[in-house]
C-alpha positions as CSV (number, residue, x, y, z in Angstrom):
1,A,84.5,57.4,-89.4
2,A,88.2,56.3,-91.1
3,R,88.9,59.2,-89.2
4,A,87.9,57.2,-85.6
5,L,89.3,54.5,-86.5
6,R,93.0,56.0,-86.9
7,Q,92.7,56.1,-83.3
8,F,92.7,52.9,-82.2
9,D,95.6,50.0,-82.3
10,A,94.4,46.4,-83.3
11,Q,93.1,45.2,-80.0
12,G,90.2,48.2,-80.2
13,R,92.5,50.7,-77.0
14,I,92.5,54.2,-78.0
15,T,96.2,55.2,-79.1
16,R,96.1,58.8,-78.5
17,W,93.1,61.4,-77.9
18,P,92.1,63.1,-80.8
19,I,91.4,66.7,-81.2
20,R,88.1,67.3,-82.7
21,F,85.1,67.0,-80.9
22,G,83.1,64.4,-83.0
23,V,86.2,61.6,-82.7
24,Q,86.4,62.7,-79.4
25,R,82.3,61.3,-78.4
26,L,83.3,58.8,-80.4
27,M,85.4,57.4,-78.4
28,L,83.9,58.4,-75.7
29,W,80.6,56.2,-76.2
30,G,83.2,53.2,-77.3
31,L,84.4,53.4,-73.9
32,W,81.1,53.5,-72.2
33,M,80.4,50.8,-73.8
34,H,82.7,48.7,-71.1
35,F,80.4,49.6,-68.6
36,D,78.0,47.9,-66.8
37,G,74.9,49.5,-66.3
38,K,73.1,47.6,-63.2
39,R,76.6,47.9,-61.1
40,R,78.1,51.2,-59.0
41,Y,81.9,51.2,-59.6
42,R,84.6,52.8,-57.2
43,E,86.7,55.3,-59.0
44,R,89.6,52.1,-59.1
45,E,87.4,50.3,-60.9
46,V,87.2,52.9,-63.6
47,N,89.8,53.7,-64.1
48,E,91.3,50.3,-64.5
49,I,88.8,49.8,-67.0
50,L,89.4,52.5,-68.8
51,N,93.3,51.8,-68.5
52,A,92.3,48.7,-70.3
53,W,90.9,50.5,-73.7
54,H,93.1,53.5,-73.9
55,L,97.1,53.7,-74.1
56,F,98.1,57.0,-73.8
57,G,97.9,57.4,-70.5
58,D,95.4,59.5,-69.4
59,H,92.7,58.0,-68.0
60,C,91.9,61.4,-65.6
61,L,90.6,63.3,-68.7
62,L,88.6,60.1,-70.2
63,R,86.6,60.3,-66.6
64,R,86.6,63.3,-66.5
65,E,84.9,63.6,-70.0
66,L,82.4,60.8,-69.7
67,V,81.7,62.0,-66.4
68,E,81.0,66.1,-68.6
69,M,79.0,64.5,-71.3
70,K,76.5,62.8,-68.9
71,M,77.4,58.7,-69.9
72,L,78.5,58.6,-66.6
73,A,77.6,59.7,-63.2
74,R,79.5,60.5,-60.2
75,T,78.4,60.8,-56.5
76,D,79.7,64.2,-55.0
77,G,82.4,62.7,-53.0
78,G,83.4,61.2,-55.8
79,A,83.4,57.7,-54.4
80,E,81.2,56.2,-56.9
81,Y,80.2,56.0,-60.3
82,R,77.3,54.5,-62.8
83,K,77.0,54.4,-66.1
84,L,73.8,56.7,-67.5
85,P,71.5,55.5,-70.1
86,C,72.0,56.4,-73.5
87,R,70.8,59.3,-74.6
């Protein structure tokens, strides 16, 4: 837990992407909580949320990881995203 906490600034934003998978997963769960499960998001909106909560400048990495970890679902064309239930 201490290792994960070092990845955040005082405002709760991720300052760098961790190397360890377990810490990455914790970071993704933190980001996942900022999405509303009752709505759909356009890619631009997903990027805005991710950019508000990280400082290392790679929202594409975070968006891709959230989809690959089945925390967000993306339509086939990639136009819309939605939050998936906790697994």
